[in-house]
mmCIF file of the C-alpha atoms, coordinates in Angstrom:
data_MODEL
# 
_entry.id   MODEL 
# 
loop_
_atom_site.group_PDB 
_atom_site.id 
_atom_site.type_symbol 
_atom_site.label_atom_id 
_atom_site.label_alt_id 
_atom_site.label_comp_id 
_atom_site.label_asym_id 
_atom_site.label_entity_id 
_atom_site.label_seq_id 
_atom_site.pdbx_PDB_ins_code 
_atom_site.Cartn_x 
_atom_site.Cartn_y 
_atom_site.Cartn_z 
_atom_site.occupancy 
_atom_site.B_iso_or_equiv 
_atom_site.pdbx_formal_charge 
_atom_site.auth_seq_id 
_atom_site.auth_comp_id 
_atom_site.auth_asym_id 
_atom_site.auth_atom_id 
_atom_site.pdbx_PDB_model_num 
ATOM 1  C CA . MET A 1 1  ? -14.556 10.076  -37.447 1.00 0.00 ? 1  MET A CA 1 
ATOM 2  C CA . ARG A 1 2  ? -16.015 8.284   -34.068 1.00 0.00 ? 2  ARG A CA 1 
ATOM 3  C CA . ILE A 1 3  ? -13.144 6.717   -31.975 1.00 0.00 ? 3  ILE A CA 1 
ATOM 4  C CA . LEU A 1 4  ? -14.414 4.776   -29.059 1.00 0.00 ? 4  LEU A CA 1 
ATOM 5  C CA . ILE A 1 5  ? -12.753 4.377   -25.592 1.00 0.00 ? 5  ILE A CA 1 
ATOM 6  C CA . GLY A 1 6  ? -12.740 1.820   -23.918 1.00 0.00 ? 6  GLY A CA 1 
ATOM 7  C CA . VAL A 1 7  ? -14.613 -0.978  -25.735 1.00 0.00 ? 7  VAL A CA 1 
ATOM 8  C CA . PRO A 1 8  ? -12.862 -4.143  -25.890 1.00 0.00 ? 8  PRO A CA 1 
ATOM 9  C CA . GLY A 1 9  ? -10.448 -5.369  -29.194 1.00 0.00 ? 9  GLY A CA 1 
ATOM 10 C CA . LEU A 1 10 ? -12.265 -8.898  -28.642 1.00 0.00 ? 10 LEU A CA 1 
ATOM 11 C CA . LEU A 1 11 ? -16.317 -8.772  -26.958 1.00 0.00 ? 11 LEU A CA 1 
ATOM 12 C CA . ILE A 1 12 ? -16.797 -12.979 -26.783 1.00 0.00 ? 12 ILE A CA 1 
ATOM 13 C CA . VAL A 1 13 ? -21.185 -14.051 -26.764 1.00 0.00 ? 13 VAL A CA 1 
ATOM 14 C CA . THR A 1 14 ? -22.481 -16.322 -25.265 1.00 0.00 ? 14 THR A CA 1 
ATOM 15 C CA . SER A 1 15 ? -26.436 -16.991 -24.213 1.00 0.00 ? 15 SER A CA 1 
ATOM 16 C CA . ALA A 1 16 ? -25.168 -21.356 -23.839 1.00 0.00 ? 16 ALA A CA 1 
ATOM 17 C CA . GLY A 1 17 ? -26.389 -21.017 -19.667 1.00 0.00 ? 17 GLY A CA 1 
ATOM 18 C CA . PRO A 1 18 ? -24.983 -24.036 -16.612 1.00 0.00 ? 18 PRO A CA 1 
ATOM 19 C CA . GLN A 1 19 ? -27.115 -26.615 -18.364 1.00 0.00 ? 19 GLN A CA 1 
ATOM 20 C CA . ASP A 1 20 ? -24.313 -26.901 -21.150 1.00 0.00 ? 20 ASP A CA 1 
ATOM 21 C CA . PRO A 1 21 ? -21.291 -26.259 -18.931 1.00 0.00 ? 21 PRO A CA 1 
ATOM 22 C CA . THR A 1 22 ? -18.511 -26.966 -22.042 1.00 0.00 ? 22 THR A CA 1 
ATOM 23 C CA . ARG A 1 23 ? -20.330 -24.094 -24.364 1.00 0.00 ? 23 ARG A CA 1 
ATOM 24 C CA . ALA A 1 24 ? -20.920 -22.185 -21.530 1.00 0.00 ? 24 ALA A CA 1 
ATOM 25 C CA . SER A 1 25 ? -16.870 -22.472 -20.045 1.00 0.00 ? 25 SER A CA 1 
ATOM 26 C CA . VAL A 1 26 ? -15.185 -22.124 -23.255 1.00 0.00 ? 26 VAL A CA 1 
ATOM 27 C CA . PRO A 1 27 ? -16.010 -18.152 -23.517 1.00 0.00 ? 27 PRO A CA 1 
ATOM 28 C CA . PHE A 1 28 ? -14.289 -17.427 -20.492 1.00 0.00 ? 28 PHE A CA 1 
ATOM 29 C CA . HIS A 1 29 ? -11.376 -19.995 -21.261 1.00 0.00 ? 29 HIS A CA 1 
ATOM 30 C CA . ILE A 1 30 ? -10.428 -18.193 -25.289 1.00 0.00 ? 30 ILE A CA 1 
ATOM 31 C CA . ALA A 1 31 ? -10.676 -15.028 -22.768 1.00 0.00 ? 31 ALA A CA 1 
ATOM 32 C CA . VAL A 1 32 ? -8.156  -15.386 -19.927 1.00 0.00 ? 32 VAL A CA 1 
ATOM 33 C CA . ASN A 1 33 ? -6.119  -18.418 -21.735 1.00 0.00 ? 33 ASN A CA 1 
ATOM 34 C CA . GLY A 1 34 ? -6.171  -17.564 -25.186 1.00 0.00 ? 34 GLY A CA 1 
ATOM 35 C CA . ALA A 1 35 ? -7.186  -13.491 -25.978 1.00 0.00 ? 35 ALA A CA 1 
ATOM 36 C CA . LYS A 1 36 ? -5.568  -12.512 -23.009 1.00 0.00 ? 36 LYS A CA 1 
ATOM 37 C CA . PRO A 1 37 ? -2.506  -13.761 -22.753 1.00 0.00 ? 37 PRO A CA 1 
ATOM 38 C CA . ALA A 1 38 ? -1.786  -12.757 -25.946 1.00 0.00 ? 38 ALA A CA 1 
ATOM 39 C CA . GLY A 1 39 ? -2.036  -9.096  -25.396 1.00 0.00 ? 39 GLY A CA 1 
ATOM 40 C CA . THR A 1 40 ? -5.707  -8.707  -26.742 1.00 0.00 ? 40 THR A CA 1 
ATOM 41 C CA . GLU A 1 41 ? -7.997  -6.866  -25.350 1.00 0.00 ? 41 GLU A CA 1 
ATOM 42 C CA . VAL A 1 42 ? -11.190 -8.984  -24.542 1.00 0.00 ? 42 VAL A CA 1 
ATOM 43 C CA . ALA A 1 43 ? -14.308 -9.160  -22.649 1.00 0.00 ? 43 ALA A CA 1 
ATOM 44 C CA . ILE A 1 44 ? -17.594 -11.093 -21.986 1.00 0.00 ? 44 ILE A CA 1 
ATOM 45 C CA . ALA A 1 45 ? -20.764 -10.875 -23.096 1.00 0.00 ? 45 ALA A CA 1 
ATOM 46 C CA . LEU A 1 46 ? -23.871 -13.475 -21.150 1.00 0.00 ? 46 LEU A CA 1 
ATOM 47 C CA . ALA A 1 47 ? -27.235 -13.400 -23.225 1.00 0.00 ? 47 ALA A CA 1 
ATOM 48 C CA . GLY A 1 48 ? -29.999 -15.210 -22.097 1.00 0.00 ? 48 GLY A CA 1 
ATOM 49 C CA . ASP A 1 49 ? -29.095 -18.469 -19.956 1.00 0.00 ? 49 ASP A CA 1 
ATOM 50 C CA . ALA A 1 50 ? -25.768 -17.893 -19.426 1.00 0.00 ? 50 ALA A CA 1 
ATOM 51 C CA . ALA A 1 51 ? -27.154 -15.099 -16.853 1.00 0.00 ? 51 ALA A CA 1 
ATOM 52 C CA . GLU A 1 52 ? -27.234 -17.383 -14.942 1.00 0.00 ? 52 GLU A CA 1 
ATOM 53 C CA . LEU A 1 53 ? -23.447 -18.172 -15.176 1.00 0.00 ? 53 LEU A CA 1 
ATOM 54 C CA . MET A 1 54 ? -22.937 -15.569 -12.580 1.00 0.00 ? 54 MET A CA 1 
ATOM 55 C CA . LYS A 1 55 ? -24.805 -17.240 -9.419  1.00 0.00 ? 55 LYS A CA 1 
ATOM 56 C CA . PRO A 1 56 ? -21.968 -18.316 -6.927  1.00 0.00 ? 56 PRO A CA 1 
ATOM 57 C CA . GLU A 1 57 ? -23.667 -21.851 -6.307  1.00 0.00 ? 57 GLU A CA 1 
ATOM 58 C CA . VAL A 1 58 ? -23.703 -22.053 -10.634 1.00 0.00 ? 58 VAL A CA 1 
ATOM 59 C CA . ILE A 1 59 ? -19.888 -20.532 -10.781 1.00 0.00 ? 59 ILE A CA 1 
ATOM 60 C CA . ALA A 1 60 ? -18.910 -23.830 -8.067  1.00 0.00 ? 60 ALA A CA 1 
ATOM 61 C CA . ASN A 1 61 ? -20.333 -25.765 -10.025 1.00 0.00 ? 61 ASN A CA 1 
ATOM 62 C CA . VAL A 1 62 ? -20.331 -25.690 -13.383 1.00 0.00 ? 62 VAL A CA 1 
ATOM 63 C CA . VAL A 1 63 ? -17.086 -28.406 -15.496 1.00 0.00 ? 63 VAL A CA 1 
ATOM 64 C CA . GLY A 1 64 ? -16.392 -28.790 -18.504 1.00 0.00 ? 64 GLY A CA 1 
ATOM 65 C CA . LEU A 1 65 ? -14.815 -30.881 -20.712 1.00 0.00 ? 65 LEU A CA 1 
ATOM 66 C CA . GLY A 1 66 ? -11.280 -30.478 -21.541 1.00 0.00 ? 66 GLY A CA 1 
ATOM 67 C CA . VAL A 1 67 ? -11.741 -26.854 -20.277 1.00 0.00 ? 67 VAL A CA 1 
ATOM 68 C CA . PRO A 1 68 ? -11.035 -25.684 -16.383 1.00 0.00 ? 68 PRO A CA 1 
ATOM 69 C CA . ARG A 1 69 ? -13.738 -25.813 -13.762 1.00 0.00 ? 69 ARG A CA 1 
ATOM 70 C CA . LEU A 1 70 ? -15.674 -22.389 -14.190 1.00 0.00 ? 70 LEU A CA 1 
ATOM 71 C CA . ARG A 1 71 ? -14.537 -21.516 -10.661 1.00 0.00 ? 71 ARG A CA 1 
ATOM 72 C CA . GLU A 1 72 ? -11.040 -21.223 -12.096 1.00 0.00 ? 72 GLU A CA 1 
ATOM 73 C CA . LEU A 1 73 ? -11.584 -18.805 -15.288 1.00 0.00 ? 73 LEU A CA 1 
ATOM 74 C CA . MET A 1 74 ? -13.362 -16.774 -13.046 1.00 0.00 ? 74 MET A CA 1 
ATOM 75 C CA . ASP A 1 75 ? -11.156 -16.177 -11.025 1.00 0.00 ? 75 ASP A CA 1 
ATOM 76 C CA . LYS A 1 76 ? -8.831  -15.674 -13.787 1.00 0.00 ? 76 LYS A CA 1 
ATOM 77 C CA . CYS A 1 77 ? -11.109 -12.808 -14.955 1.00 0.00 ? 77 CYS A CA 1 
ATOM 78 C CA . LEU A 1 78 ? -11.282 -11.244 -11.687 1.00 0.00 ? 78 LEU A CA 1 
ATOM 79 C CA . ASP A 1 79 ? -7.087  -11.292 -11.492 1.00 0.00 ? 79 ASP A CA 1 
ATOM 80 C CA . GLN A 1 80 ? -6.418  -10.149 -15.806 1.00 0.00 ? 80 GLN A CA 1 
ATOM 81 C CA . ASP A 1 81 ? -9.535  -7.395  -15.278 1.00 0.00 ? 81 ASP A CA 1 
ATOM 82 C CA . VAL A 1 82 ? -11.687 -9.332  -18.167 1.00 0.00 ? 82 VAL A CA 1 
ATOM 83 C CA . ARG A 1 83 ? -15.007 -7.376  -17.901 1.00 0.00 ? 83 ARG A CA 1 
ATOM 84 C CA . VAL A 1 84 ? -18.625 -10.103 -17.898 1.00 0.00 ? 84 VAL A CA 1 
ATOM 85 C CA . TYR A 1 85 ? -21.516 -8.320  -19.500 1.00 0.00 ? 85 TYR A CA 1 
ATOM 86 C CA . VAL A 1 86 ? -24.983 -9.534  -18.017 1.00 0.00 ? 86 VAL A CA 1 
# 
């Protein structure tokens, strides 16, 4: 049996970029307002177009429907030590 150390309990993988702000924001929303507060270790993996979400000018301007602004969600990721892989 092999034990993996440092592997999150939940890895959210997304490829949605800033062209679809709601879909782009949902993984961050689930991580910081759902999984982490519930005690689940969580990380987010950004693939394809989602890598654009790491640009400061993009973070500032992504606003989805029914979810907090990406800037707020990213700040919570930092505060809650949610890892983001690109």
